[in-house]
Structure formats: C-alpha cells, structure tokens
C-alpha angles and dihedrals in degrees: 000000000000125000101231093181091057090047093052091050087067093063111124091004111137121228097010137112137180126235121211135161118276096250093048092068087080088072093062118092128207097025143142114219121211124185108229092229094062116126118247090255093051091047092052091049092052093049094048094046095055103080096151124101105275130187099193139035103200117197107191130213097004087162091064098062127074125258094258091054089050091061094086090053090048088058093044090055096040098043100023090226141088123205092336095315108123118211117230111269096239099044116116116222111220126191121194130211133181095245146327091284091059093059085090089066092067111100110256095238091052093043090060089068094048131107111195110222103184 
C-alpha cells in the first residue's frame, strides 16, 4: 500500500525520489513509465516524446539492474536532467522495487535521495 500523501510531498523537491513497490505504480495517474534496463538512446527518446503535462516519471524495477546501470538514474535524480534534457520542475521521480527486502539492491548513492513510500 503506497503512501500517496508522502509521495505528493516530494513535488518540486530537488534531488529526491520516491520508492514504491512495482505493482503500486498502477495507482499513479499522469505518468510516464520507463523500464530501468532501457538503453540511454531509448531513455532519451521516451523523455523527448512525452510533451504532455506529467506528474510522475516512474522508473521500474530499479532493484533488478546492477549498480553501474543505476548511475544514470542517480544523475537523473540528483541533477533532474539527462543528456541535456531537463525534467519538469514539478514532476515526481518514482523508482519501483519488488519488495522491502529489495531496497538493499538500490545503489547507496542513489538510495540517499530516496523516500520510501510503502
């Protein structure tokens, strides 16, 4: 069960993201969903193609990729940009994991920016 109030408190917060369980992302409206194993080119294409007003950038299954692959998401959260593409100021970055146990699979540097909302 996600804590929507805690998630909404992160709106417009710089260098922060929210972690929820994979299945809970269905409860979020107005979102773009990105699989964490997308290549940089695919990620850039998805970001550029979503011109509509979005509330959430959901990066799924962050716990299933290795620490090196998580680096790009660390920079997206920290800098709120990817390869020159700036994220909208009020978008909430959401990472998903399988369960509470898998929180340990999030790279430590990235985990420092995370608010767990389940």
